[in-house]
Structure formats: structure tokens, C-alpha cells
Backbone as a printed PyTorch tensor [residue, N CA C, xyz], in Angstrom:
tensor([[[ 23.2570, -73.7410, -28.3390],
         [ 21.9260, -73.2980, -28.6770],
         [ 21.7630, -71.8380, -28.2530]],

        [[ 21.3730, -70.9280, -29.1820],
         [ 21.2270, -69.5120, -28.8160],
         [ 20.1370, -69.3130, -27.7770]],

        [[ 20.4160, -68.4510, -26.8280],
         [ 19.4300, -68.1210, -25.8000],
         [ 19.2960, -69.1600, -24.6960]],

        [[ 20.0930, -70.1970, -24.7400],
         [ 19.9790, -71.2740, -23.7590],
         [ 20.1900, -70.7890, -22.3300]],

        [[ 21.0920, -69.8400, -22.1150],
         [ 21.4140, -69.3670, -20.7690],
         [ 20.7030, -68.0720, -20.3900]],

        [[ 19.7340, -67.6470, -21.2010],
         [ 18.9960, -66.4310, -20.8840],
         [ 17.9830, -66.6840, -19.7790]],

        [[ 17.7680, -65.6800, -18.9220],
         [ 16.7300, -65.8510, -17.8840],
         [ 15.3550, -65.8760, -18.5470]],

        [[ 14.3860, -66.4810, -17.8860],
         [ 13.0380, -66.5090, -18.4620],
         [ 12.4740, -65.0920, -18.5720]],

        [[ 11.5980, -64.8630, -19.5400],
         [ 11.0140, -63.5240, -19.6520],
         [ 10.2340, -63.1590, -18.3940]],

        [[ 10.1820, -61.8630, -18.1170],
         [  9.4620, -61.3800, -16.9460],
         [  7.9930, -61.2010, -17.2960]],

        [[  7.1270, -61.8510, -16.5490],
         [  5.6930, -61.6580, -16.7150],
         [  5.2910, -60.5360, -15.7550]],

        [[  4.9840, -59.3820, -16.3140],
         [  4.7110, -58.2180, -15.4810],
         [  3.5820, -57.3960, -16.0730]],

        [[  2.5390, -57.2140, -15.2940],
         [  1.4670, -56.2920, -15.6570],
         [  1.2770, -55.3500, -14.4860]],

        [[  1.3580, -54.0590, -14.7430],
         [  1.1400, -53.0280, -13.7350],
         [  0.7070, -51.7890, -14.5070]],

        [[ -0.3660, -51.1260, -14.0310],
         [ -0.9320, -50.0790, -14.8630],
         [ -1.7910, -49.1320, -14.0450]],

        [[ -2.1420, -48.0050, -14.6720],
         [ -3.1580, -47.1010, -14.1510],
         [ -4.3930, -47.3340, -15.0060]],

        [[ -5.4850, -47.7700, -14.3850],
         [ -6.6680, -48.1810, -15.1240],
         [ -7.9270, -47.4330, -14.7280]],

        [[ -7.8370, -46.3380, -14.0750],
         [ -9.0170, -45.6740, -13.5440],
         [-10.0920, -45.4160, -14.5730]],

        [[-11.3040, -45.2780, -14.1000],
         [-12.3980, -45.0030, -15.0080],
         [-13.7470, -45.0540, -14.3250]],

        [[-14.7610, -45.0220, -15.1540],
         [-16.1350, -45.0640, -14.6790],
         [-16.6470, -46.4880, -14.7220]],

        [[-17.4890, -46.8550, -13.7580],
         [-18.0910, -48.1850, -13.7930],
         [-18.7190, -48.5680, -12.4730]],

        [[-19.1330, -49.8260, -12.4310],
         [-19.6430, -50.4550, -11.2150],
         [-18.8290, -51.7250, -11.0200]],

        [[-18.6000, -52.1170,  -9.7700],
         [-17.7850, -53.2810,  -9.4690],
         [-18.5090, -54.1580,  -8.4630]],

        [[-18.0770, -55.4020,  -8.3710],
         [-18.7100, -56.3580,  -7.4600],
         [-18.7690, -55.8640,  -6.0250]],

        [[-17.7410, -55.1330,  -5.6060],
         [-17.6980, -54.7010,  -4.2110],
         [-18.2580, -53.2920,  -4.0040]],

        [[-19.0030, -52.7730,  -4.9840],
         [-19.6490, -51.4670,  -4.8050],
         [-20.6740, -51.6090,  -3.6930]],

        [[-20.4290, -50.9130,  -2.6090],
         [-21.2930, -51.0520,  -1.4380],
         [-22.5510, -50.1930,  -1.5390]],

        [[-22.4200, -49.0340,  -2.1350],
         [-23.5540, -48.1190,  -2.2650],
         [-23.7810, -47.8410,  -3.7460]],

        [[-24.5580, -48.6990,  -4.3630],
         [-24.7820, -48.6220,  -5.8040],
         [-25.5100, -47.3350,  -6.1860]],

        [[-25.1890, -46.8250,  -7.3560],
         [-25.8300, -45.6400,  -7.9060],
         [-26.2050, -45.9380,  -9.3520]],

        [[-27.1680, -45.1940,  -9.8690],
         [-27.5770, -45.3890, -11.2590],
         [-26.4630, -44.9540, -12.2120]],

        [[-25.8040, -43.8590, -11.9060],
         [-24.7130, -43.3520, -12.7310],
         [-23.4040, -44.0000, -12.2790]],

        [[-22.5520, -44.4270, -13.2240],
         [-21.2840, -45.0550, -12.8220],
         [-20.4570, -44.1500, -11.9050]],

        [[-19.6260, -44.7960, -11.0740],
         [-18.7140, -44.0850, -10.1850],
         [-17.3230, -44.0530, -10.8130]],

        [[-16.4600, -43.1620, -10.3160],
         [-15.0880, -43.0690, -10.8050],
         [-14.1320, -43.6410,  -9.7720]],

        [[-13.1640, -44.4500, -10.2330],
         [-12.0690, -44.9080,  -9.3800],
         [-10.7450, -44.5380, -10.0470]],

        [[ -9.6810, -44.4280,  -9.2420],
         [ -8.3630, -44.1110,  -9.7870],
         [ -7.7410, -45.3340, -10.4580]],

        [[ -7.8770, -46.5010,  -9.8870],
         [ -7.4840, -47.7410, -10.5370],
         [ -6.0130, -47.9700, -10.7910]],

        [[ -5.1970, -48.0970,  -9.7530],
         [ -3.7970, -48.4780,  -9.9110],
         [ -3.6230, -49.9600,  -9.6440]],

        [[ -2.9180, -50.6550, -10.5390],
         [ -2.7240, -52.1040, -10.4150],
         [ -1.2630, -52.3810, -10.0810]],

        [[ -1.0240, -53.0040,  -8.9210],
         [  0.3260, -53.4370,  -8.5440],
         [  0.6910, -54.6550,  -9.3960]],

        [[  1.9600, -55.0640,  -9.3920],
         [  2.3840, -56.1440, -10.2790],
         [  1.4610, -57.3660, -10.2680]],

        [[  0.9900, -57.6910, -11.4800],
         [  0.1910, -58.8950, -11.7250],
         [ -1.0300, -59.0070, -10.8150]],

        [[ -1.6570, -57.8790, -10.5310],
         [ -2.8850, -57.7990,  -9.7210],
         [ -2.6960, -58.3230,  -8.2960]],

        [[ -1.4650, -58.2510,  -7.7730],
         [ -1.2410, -58.6850,  -6.3950],
         [ -2.0250, -57.8000,  -5.4210]],

        [[ -2.2350, -56.5540,  -5.7940],
         [ -3.0980, -55.6300,  -5.0580],
         [ -3.4710, -54.5180,  -6.0100]],

        [[ -4.4450, -53.7320,  -5.6100],
         [ -4.8020, -52.5600,  -6.4010],
         [ -5.2720, -51.4550,  -5.4890]],

        [[ -5.1670, -50.2280,  -5.9950],
         [ -5.6020, -49.0550,  -5.2490],
         [ -6.6060, -48.3160,  -6.1280]],

        [[ -7.7980, -48.0820,  -5.5880],
         [ -8.8570, -47.4380,  -6.3580],
         [ -9.1870, -46.0380,  -5.8670]],

        [[ -8.4330, -45.5390,  -4.9340],
         [ -8.6470, -44.2260,  -4.3380],
         [ -8.2080, -44.3080,  -2.8850]],

        [[ -8.2620, -43.1980,  -2.1650],
         [ -7.8640, -43.2220,  -0.7570],
         [ -8.6750, -44.2450,   0.0390]],

        [[ -8.0010, -45.1740,   0.6680],
         [ -8.6680, -46.1830,   1.4950],
         [ -9.3830, -47.2660,   0.7150]],

        [[ -9.1760, -47.3460,  -0.5810],
         [ -9.8740, -48.3360,  -1.4010],
         [ -8.8680, -49.2290,  -2.0980]],

        [[ -8.9350, -50.5300,  -1.8040],
         [ -8.0140, -51.4750,  -2.4160],
         [ -8.6790, -52.8060,  -2.6470]],

        [[ -7.8680, -53.8270,  -2.7530],
         [ -8.3380, -55.1820,  -3.0500],
         [ -8.9770, -55.7780,  -1.8020]],

        [[-10.2850, -55.9150,  -1.8100],
         [-10.9970, -56.4930,  -0.6750],
         [-11.3260, -55.4710,   0.3930]],

        [[-12.1010, -55.8990,   1.3700],
         [-12.5510, -55.0010,   2.4380],
         [-11.9120, -55.3190,   3.7940]],

        [[-11.0060, -56.2960,   3.8470],
         [-10.3510, -56.6820,   5.0920],
         [ -9.2200, -55.6970,   5.3920]],

        [[ -9.4290, -54.8340,   6.3790],
         [ -8.4550, -53.8040,   6.7030],
         [ -7.1990, -54.3600,   7.3660]],

        [[ -7.2130, -55.6280,   7.7790],
         [ -6.0110, -56.2280,   8.3540],
         [ -4.9740, -56.5070,   7.2620]],

        [[ -5.4110, -56.5480,   6.0130],
         [ -4.5110, -56.7530,   4.8830],
         [ -4.5330, -55.4990,   4.0200]],

        [[ -3.3700, -54.8840,   3.8190],
         [ -3.2980, -53.6240,   3.0770],
         [ -3.8530, -53.7600,   1.6620]],

        [[ -3.3120, -54.6280,   0.8660],
         [ -3.7620, -54.9100,  -0.5040],
         [ -4.0820, -53.6550,  -1.3030]],

        [[ -3.3240, -52.5770,  -1.0890],
         [ -3.4890, -51.3530,  -1.8590],
         [ -4.3220, -50.2780,  -1.1980]],

        [[ -4.9260, -50.5710,  -0.0530],
         [ -5.7860, -49.5790,   0.6060],
         [ -5.0200, -48.3140,   1.0000]],

        [[ -3.7200, -48.4390,   1.1740],
         [ -2.8960, -47.2900,   1.5490],
         [ -2.0570, -46.8040,   0.3660]],

        [[ -2.4050, -47.2150,  -0.8510],
         [ -1.6370, -46.8750,  -2.0430],
         [ -1.9090, -45.4950,  -2.5970]],

        [[ -3.0060, -44.8640,  -2.1540],
         [ -3.3600, -43.5330,  -2.6380],
         [ -3.4790, -42.6030,  -1.4410]],

        [[ -2.8460, -41.4570,  -1.5350],
         [ -2.9170, -40.4510,  -0.4730],
         [ -3.7840, -39.2920,  -0.9540]],

        [[ -4.7380, -38.9000,  -0.1200],
         [ -5.6110, -37.7840,  -0.4800],
         [ -4.9140, -36.4690,  -0.1850]],

        [[ -5.0160, -35.5340,  -1.1220],
         [ -4.4000, -34.2170,  -0.9640],
         [ -5.3990, -33.1700,  -0.5030]],

        [[ -6.6060, -33.2340,  -1.0110],
         [ -7.5930, -32.2000,  -0.7390],
         [ -8.4790, -32.5470,   0.4520]],

        [[ -8.6300, -31.6090,   1.3820],
         [ -9.5740, -31.8380,   2.4820],
         [-11.0030, -31.4410,   2.0900]],

        [[-11.1980, -30.9730,   0.8490],
         [-12.4940, -30.4490,   0.4230],
         [-13.3170, -31.4620,  -0.3600]],

        [[-12.8430, -32.6750,  -0.4610],
         [-13.5320, -33.6990,  -1.2320],
         [-13.5360, -34.9900,  -0.4380]],

        [[-14.6820, -35.6010,  -0.2890],
         [-14.7810, -36.8830,   0.4120],
         [-14.7980, -37.9980,  -0.6210]],

        [[-13.8240, -38.8990,  -0.5490],
         [-13.6980, -39.9940,  -1.5130],
         [-14.2030, -41.2780,  -0.8640]],

        [[-15.3820, -41.7720,  -1.2310],
         [-15.8980, -43.0170,  -0.6550],
         [-15.0640, -44.2190,  -1.1190]],

        [[-14.9070, -45.2460,  -0.2900],
         [-14.0950, -46.4040,  -0.6750],
         [-14.5940, -47.1540,  -1.9080]],

        [[-15.8640, -46.9970,  -2.2690],
         [-16.3300, -47.7300,  -3.4540],
         [-16.4450, -46.8420,  -4.6990]],

        [[-15.8090, -45.6920,  -4.6990],
         [-15.7630, -44.8560,  -5.8910],
         [-16.3130, -43.4600,  -5.6690]],

        [[-15.8470, -42.5470,  -6.4890],
         [-16.2560, -41.1520,  -6.4110],
         [-17.5600, -40.9820,  -7.1850]],

        [[-18.5630, -40.4280,  -6.5030],
         [-19.8670, -40.2380,  -7.1380],
         [-19.8400, -39.0920,  -8.1370]],

        [[-20.5340, -39.2960,  -9.2400],
         [-20.7840, -38.2370, -10.2090],
         [-22.2100, -37.7590, -10.0120]],

        [[-22.5310, -36.6160, -10.5670],
         [-23.9020, -36.1320, -10.5020],
         [-24.8080, -37.1760, -11.1490]],

        [[-25.8170, -37.6230, -10.4270],
         [-26.7180, -38.6430, -10.9410],
         [-27.4270, -38.1330, -12.1900]],

        [[-27.5120, -39.0050, -13.1730],
         [-28.1310, -38.6390, -14.4310],
         [-27.1460, -38.1450, -15.4660]],

        [[-25.8620, -37.9740, -15.0710],
         [-24.8470, -37.5730, -16.0370],
         [-24.8460, -38.6100, -17.1520]],

        [[-25.0040, -38.1680, -18.3730],
         [-25.1240, -39.1260, -19.4740],
         [-24.5930, -38.5020, -20.7570]],

        [[-23.8660, -39.3050, -21.5330],
         [-23.4350, -38.8720, -22.8410],
         [-22.3130, -37.8560, -22.8510]],

        [[-21.6340, -37.6840, -21.7550],
         [-20.5170, -36.7460, -21.7050],
         [-19.2160, -37.5150, -21.5710]],

        [[-18.1790, -37.0150, -22.1860],
         [-16.8690, -37.6400, -22.0560],
         [-16.1660, -37.0250, -20.8590]],

        [[-15.6220, -37.8640, -20.0100],
         [-14.8500, -37.4020, -18.8590],
         [-13.3860, -37.6080, -19.1990]],

        [[-12.5930, -36.5620, -19.1260],
         [-11.1530, -36.6740, -19.3800],
         [-10.4010, -36.2180, -18.1400]],

        [[ -9.4360, -37.0060, -17.7730],
         [ -8.6090, -36.6880, -16.6080],
         [ -7.1520, -36.8580, -16.9980]],

        [[ -6.2990, -36.1580, -16.3250],
         [ -4.8660, -36.3300, -16.5310],
         [ -4.2250, -36.6470, -15.1870]],

        [[ -3.2990, -37.5620, -15.2310],
         [ -2.5710, -37.9410, -14.0260],
         [ -1.0800, -37.6700, -14.2830]],

        [[ -0.6610, -36.4210, -14.2170],
         [  0.7410, -36.1360, -14.5510],
         [  1.7100, -36.6020, -13.4730]],

        [[  2.9100, -36.9200, -13.9200],
         [  3.9540, -37.2920, -12.9690],
         [  4.5530, -36.0230, -12.3790]],

        [[  4.8050, -36.0450, -11.1080],
         [  5.4250, -34.9040, -10.4410],
         [  6.4250, -35.4250,  -9.4270]],

        [[  7.5680, -34.7870,  -9.3430],
         [  8.5490, -35.1920,  -8.3430],
         [  8.0830, -34.6970,  -6.9820]],

        [[  7.5380, -35.5900,  -6.1990],
         [  7.0420, -35.2300,  -4.8830],
         [  8.1110, -35.4410,  -3.8130]],

        [[  9.0860, -36.2490,  -4.1190],
         [ 10.1350, -36.5310,  -3.1460],
         [ 11.3660, -37.0310,  -3.9040]],

        [[ 12.4620, -37.1680,  -3.2130],
         [ 13.6840, -37.6790,  -3.8220],
         [ 13.6060, -39.1950,  -3.9370]],

        [[ 14.3710, -39.7360,  -4.8490],
         [ 14.4560, -41.1900,  -4.9860],
         [ 14.9780, -41.7670,  -3.6740]],

        [[ 14.3470, -42.8270,  -3.2030],
         [ 14.7730, -43.5170,  -1.9810],
         [ 15.6370, -44.7210,  -2.3730]],

        [[ 16.6930, -45.0030,  -1.6220],
         [ 17.5720, -46.1280,  -1.9290],
         [ 17.0050, -47.4690,  -1.5020]],

        [[ 16.0850, -47.4500,  -0.5480],
         [ 15.5330, -48.7080,  -0.0390],
         [ 14.0070, -48.6400,  -0.0420]],

        [[ 13.4000, -49.8150,  -0.0830],
         [ 11.9460, -49.9620,   0.0180],
         [ 11.6850, -51.0700,   1.0240]],

        [[ 10.9250, -50.7590,   2.0620],
         [ 10.6020, -51.7330,   3.1110],
         [ 11.8640, -52.3940,   3.6630]],

        [[ 12.9520, -51.6080,   3.7980],
         [ 14.1950, -52.1140,   4.3750],
         [ 15.0410, -52.9440,   3.4310]],

        [[ 14.6440, -53.0980,   2.1900],
         [ 15.3980, -53.8890,   1.2020],
         [ 16.1220, -52.9460,   0.2500]],

        [[ 17.1600, -53.4480,  -0.4060],
         [ 17.9270, -52.6410,  -1.3590],
         [ 17.1950, -52.5320,  -2.6940]],

        [[ 15.9820, -52.0510,  -2.6480],
         [ 15.1450, -51.8150,  -3.8240],
         [ 14.8240, -50.3320,  -3.8300]],

        [[ 15.2580, -49.5820,  -4.8420],
         [ 14.9650, -48.1490,  -4.8450],
         [ 13.4790, -47.8660,  -5.0940]],

        [[ 13.0130, -46.7550,  -4.5440],
         [ 11.6790, -46.2300,  -4.8310],
         [ 11.8830, -44.9450,  -5.6180]],

        [[ 11.2760, -44.8850,  -6.8060],
         [ 11.4320, -43.7180,  -7.6720],
         [ 10.6650, -42.5040,  -7.1670]],

        [[ 10.6940, -41.4340,  -7.9580],
         [ 10.0970, -40.1720,  -7.5250],
         [  8.7860, -39.8350,  -8.2570]],

        [[  8.1970, -40.7930,  -8.9500],
         [  6.9720, -40.5260,  -9.7010],
         [  5.7460, -40.6440,  -8.7900]],

        [[  5.0040, -39.5580,  -8.6830],
         [  3.7690, -39.5250,  -7.8920],
         [  2.6320, -39.1660,  -8.8370]],

        [[  1.9450, -40.1450,  -9.3370],
         [  0.8650, -39.9300, -10.3000],
         [ -0.3070, -39.2950,  -9.5810]],

        [[ -0.6390, -38.0630,  -9.9920],
         [ -1.5920, -37.2350,  -9.2580],
         [ -2.8610, -37.0080, -10.0640]],

        [[ -4.0000, -37.1660,  -9.4040],
         [ -5.2980, -36.9340, -10.0320],
         [ -5.7240, -35.4950,  -9.8000]],

        [[ -6.0260, -34.7890, -10.8830],
         [ -6.5800, -33.4430, -10.8390],
         [ -7.9970, -33.5060, -11.3940]],

        [[ -8.9270, -32.8350, -10.7430],
         [-10.2950, -32.7460, -11.2440],
         [-10.6290, -31.2960, -11.5720]],

        [[-11.4880, -31.1270, -12.5370],
         [-12.0110, -29.8150, -12.8840],
         [-13.5140, -29.9950, -13.0560]],

        [[-14.2720, -29.7480, -11.9980],
         [-15.7130, -29.9820, -12.0000],
         [-16.4400, -28.6720, -11.6810]],

        [[-17.7440, -28.7590, -11.6360],
         [-18.5300, -27.5770, -11.3140],
         [-18.3150, -27.0600,  -9.9120]],

        [[-17.9590, -27.9450,  -8.9760],
         [-17.7970, -27.4940,  -7.5910],
         [-16.4270, -27.8140,  -6.9860]],

        [[-15.4910, -28.2950,  -7.8120],
         [-14.1430, -28.5750,  -7.3030],
         [-13.1570, -28.5220,  -8.4540]],

        [[-12.0160, -27.8760,  -8.2110],
         [-10.9470, -27.8260,  -9.2150],
         [ -9.6150, -27.8930,  -8.4840]],

        [[ -8.7880, -28.8580,  -8.8690],
         [ -7.4630, -28.9510,  -8.2720],
         [ -7.0090, -30.3800,  -8.0640]],

        [[ -5.8550, -30.5380,  -7.3810],
         [ -5.3460, -31.8860,  -7.1030],
         [ -6.1960, -32.5690,  -6.0320]],

        [[ -6.4810, -33.8460,  -6.2380],
         [ -7.3400, -34.5930,  -5.3290],
         [ -6.5340, -35.5980,  -4.5180]],

        [[ -5.7900, -36.4570,  -5.2060],
         [ -5.0760, -37.5460,  -4.5460],
         [ -3.9600, -38.0250,  -5.4700]],

        [[ -3.0210, -38.8130,  -4.9260],
         [ -1.9450, -39.3460,  -5.7600],
         [ -1.5860, -40.7550,  -5.3200]],

        [[ -1.0930, -41.5240,  -6.2960],
         [ -0.5500, -42.8540,  -6.0030],
         [  0.8090, -42.6470,  -5.3490]],

        [[  1.0140, -43.2100,  -4.1770],
         [  2.3130, -43.0830,  -3.5260],
         [  3.3390, -43.8930,  -4.3200]],

        [[  4.5500, -43.3850,  -4.4980],
         [  5.5620, -44.1650,  -5.2130],
         [  5.7890, -45.5430,  -4.5760]],

        [[  5.6380, -45.6260,  -3.2560],
         [  5.8100, -46.9060,  -2.5570],
         [  4.8060, -47.9600,  -3.0320]],

        [[  3.5890, -47.5330,  -3.3850],
         [  2.5910, -48.4930,  -3.8790],
         [  3.1580, -49.2970,  -5.0480]],

        [[  3.8830, -48.6190,  -5.9280],
         [  4.4390, -49.3090,  -7.0900],
         [  5.7010, -50.0860,  -6.7200]],

        [[  6.6510, -49.4600,  -6.0290],
         [  7.9480, -50.1040,  -5.7780],
         [  7.8540, -51.2830,  -4.8150]],

        [[  6.8310, -51.3230,  -3.9750],
         [  6.6960, -52.4330,  -3.0210],
         [  6.6040, -53.7830,  -3.7320]],

        [[  6.0910, -53.7970,  -4.9440],
         [  6.0270, -55.0520,  -5.7050],
         [  7.3950, -55.6110,  -6.0300]],

        [[  8.3970, -54.7480,  -6.1110],
         [  9.7570, -55.1990,  -6.3990],
         [ 10.4320, -55.8110,  -5.1720]],

        [[  9.8880, -55.5970,  -3.9910],
         [ 10.4440, -56.2420,  -2.7920],
         [ 10.2120, -57.7460,  -2.8920]],

        [[  9.0170, -58.1330,  -3.3160],
         [  8.7030, -59.5570,  -3.4730],
         [  9.3780, -60.1440,  -4.7180]],

        [[  9.5470, -59.3310,  -5.7570],
         [ 10.1550, -59.7860,  -7.0070],
         [ 11.1730, -58.7470,  -7.4720]],

        [[ 12.4450, -58.8560,  -7.0170],
         [ 13.4610, -57.8420,  -7.3070],
         [ 13.6740, -57.5550,  -8.7960]],

        [[ 13.3410, -58.4960,  -9.6770],
         [ 13.4990, -58.2450, -11.1190],
         [ 12.5940, -57.1160, -11.6030]],

        [[ 11.5590, -56.7510, -10.8280],
         [ 10.6590, -55.6670, -11.2090],
         [ 11.2440, -54.2880, -10.8950]],

        [[ 12.3210, -54.2450, -10.1370],
         [ 12.9070, -52.9740,  -9.7100],
         [ 13.2400, -52.0970, -10.9200]],

        [[ 12.7900, -50.8380, -10.8650],
         [ 13.0310, -49.8980, -11.9460],
         [ 12.0890, -50.0410, -13.1250]],

        [[ 11.1690, -51.0010, -13.0750],
         [ 10.2380, -51.2470, -14.1790],
         [  8.8020, -50.8700, -13.8370]],

        [[  8.5860, -50.3120, -12.6580],
         [  7.2240, -50.0040, -12.2060],
         [  6.9710, -48.5050, -12.2710]],

        [[  5.7690, -48.0830, -11.9800],
         [  5.3680, -46.6970, -12.1980],
         [  5.8720, -45.7050, -11.1510]],

        [[  6.6900, -46.1440, -10.2050],
         [  7.3830, -45.1980,  -9.3340],
         [  8.5710, -44.5870, -10.0680]],

        [[  9.0470, -45.2640, -11.1260],
         [ 10.2320, -44.7900, -11.8260],
         [ 10.0920, -44.8030, -13.3490]],

        [[  8.9460, -45.2060, -13.8620],
         [  8.7440, -45.2940, -15.3080],
         [  7.5650, -44.4270, -15.7380]],

        [[  7.5720, -43.9850, -16.9830],
         [  6.4380, -43.2030, -17.4890],
         [  5.2470, -44.0930, -17.8320]],

        [[  4.1140, -43.4720, -17.9590],
         [  2.8950, -44.1210, -18.4180],
         [  2.1260, -43.0920, -19.2170]],

        [[  1.0820, -43.5030, -19.8860],
         [  0.2770, -42.5500, -20.6440],
         [ -1.1850, -42.6820, -20.2550]],

        [[ -1.5340, -42.2630, -19.0500],
         [ -2.9250, -42.3760, -18.5960],
         [ -3.7570, -41.1530, -18.9780]],

        [[ -3.5290, -40.5970, -20.1780],
         [ -4.2120, -39.3600, -20.5420],
         [ -5.4220, -39.5840, -21.4320]],

        [[ -5.7400, -40.8190, -21.7250],
         [ -6.8970, -41.1000, -22.5680],
         [ -8.1860, -40.8990, -21.8100]],

        [[ -9.2960, -41.0330, -22.4950],
         [-10.5800, -40.8580, -21.8250],
         [-10.8120, -41.9760, -20.8200]],

        [[-11.5120, -41.6620, -19.7630],
         [-11.9050, -42.6850, -18.8060],
         [-12.8830, -43.6140, -19.5000]],

        [[-12.8870, -44.8380, -19.1190],
         [-13.7510, -45.8130, -19.7610],
         [-14.7650, -46.3690, -18.7740]],

        [[-15.9450, -46.5730, -19.2510],
         [-17.0050, -47.1690, -18.4510],
         [-16.7260, -48.6500, -18.3440]],

        [[-16.7610, -49.2190, -17.1280],
         [-16.4070, -50.6180, -16.9230],
         [-17.5710, -51.3550, -16.2900]],

        [[-18.5430, -51.7760, -17.1140],
         [-19.7200, -52.4500, -16.5640],
         [-19.5820, -53.9580, -16.4700]],

        [[-18.4250, -54.5250, -16.7650],
         [-18.3020, -55.9700, -16.9220],
         [-18.6480, -56.7670, -15.6700]],

        [[-18.5790, -56.1780, -14.5110],
         [-18.8710, -56.8950, -13.2810],
         [-20.2620, -56.5540, -12.7530]],

        [[-21.0720, -55.9240, -13.5780],
         [-22.3640, -55.4350, -13.1170],
         [-23.4770, -56.4090, -13.4430]],

        [[-24.4220, -56.5760, -12.5100],
         [-25.6190, -57.3210, -12.8970],
         [-26.3550, -56.5040, -13.9600]],

        [[-26.9040, -57.1590, -14.9810],
         [-27.5350, -56.4130, -16.0560],
         [-28.6700, -57.2270, -16.6620]],

        [[-29.4710, -56.5580, -17.4350],
         [-30.4720, -57.2340, -18.2250],
         [-30.5100, -56.5810, -19.5910]],

        [[-31.0060, -57.2970, -20.5910],
         [-31.0750, -56.7790, -21.9450],
         [-32.5100, -56.4050, -22.2670]],

        [[-32.6790, -55.2330, -22.7660],
         [-33.9830, -54.7380, -23.1820],
         [-34.0980, -54.8910, -24.6890]],

        [[-35.1790, -55.4320, -25.1470],
         [-35.3850, -55.5680, -26.5890],
         [-35.7020, -54.2120, -27.2160]],

        [[-35.3060, -54.0620, -28.4750],
         [-35.5920, -52.8230, -29.1900],
         [-36.8490, -52.9950, -30.0210]],

        [[-37.7000, -52.0320, -29.9630],
         [-38.9230, -52.0300, -30.7730],
         [-38.6630, -51.2420, -32.0360]],

        [[-39.2110, -51.6990, -33.1390],
         [-39.1360, -50.8260, -34.2840],
         [-38.6050, -51.4290, -35.4630]]])
């Protein structure tokens, strides 16, 4: 029978999903959506939403809280998202997260024979009061998923390209809301 001895397909989801929105764990709600970087480790095992922001608020469990390193000392990144000017409406926000070789490829990850690639996805902002690199996803954030599942090695964003150059998207799906009727 063809394919009888093939290994099962790999179920793998890992992505850069940053954008505008409100989330269940938004501690300081604002009228205007906030921005997060939004990196997803394999199959949502953890996520990193900016410096010090990850899956859950329990600091005893990393869950992505250390997945983003801040570069700029001139910008304060709150754990529940980067604030935009309140009232910002109807404008498209575009960001680019280019890959840059920040370090050499490492042969091991967390003491295991799993390489860590050299891709450091970096967030640059160009705003009215700040322009430049803000923070980056550490290559370890991505490769650490391959320690638990070695078949992921070389398939994550520490060593693979992505195309996170599209417009940021508003993500209201976790927001309490109400519907207003239209008159007319």
C-alpha cells in the first residue's frame, strides 16, 4: 500500500499575528484599539505580544513573556498592548517586521541538539513622536518549540521566512460589544 510507512503529517501552526484590537486580558482598556506584536509559538503553546507580554499573567510560567526583547529605551511598552493616540480612526496602520541577522546560528537550544536560526523579526515604528526599531522576537522564542517536538526543527520563524508586511488588522473578537441599530 503506497504511503503505508510514511510518518504522520506534522500539525504545525506558528505565525506573526500582530495587530490592533482588544483582548480578554486587557488590563487597562482604552476606547481606541491597542497594538500587539503577536508571535505564536507552535500550536499556541505560548505567545508573545510584546516585551513582558505573553500567554497569561502568571510570571512563574514564561509562556512567551520573555519572547520579545525591547531595543528602545525611549518607548514604554505596557504588557496589555501599545497605546495609540485616543480617537485615532479610519487610518491604516502599516508595519514591517524585517528579518535581520542579529546573531550566528546556534547549534543547540536549551541544551538539546536543536539549532536556533538567526532570524530576529524586528518591529520598526514611524510615528509622530518616535521613529526606529522598538523590539524583536528572539530567535529562541521560535526554536524552543522544537525542543518539545524535534520534528519542528528548521520549520519555525527562527530559520524560515514569513510575510508579515500586510496591514495590521483590528481584532475585536474577544471584546464585549453591543449592536446599535441604524436609523434611516
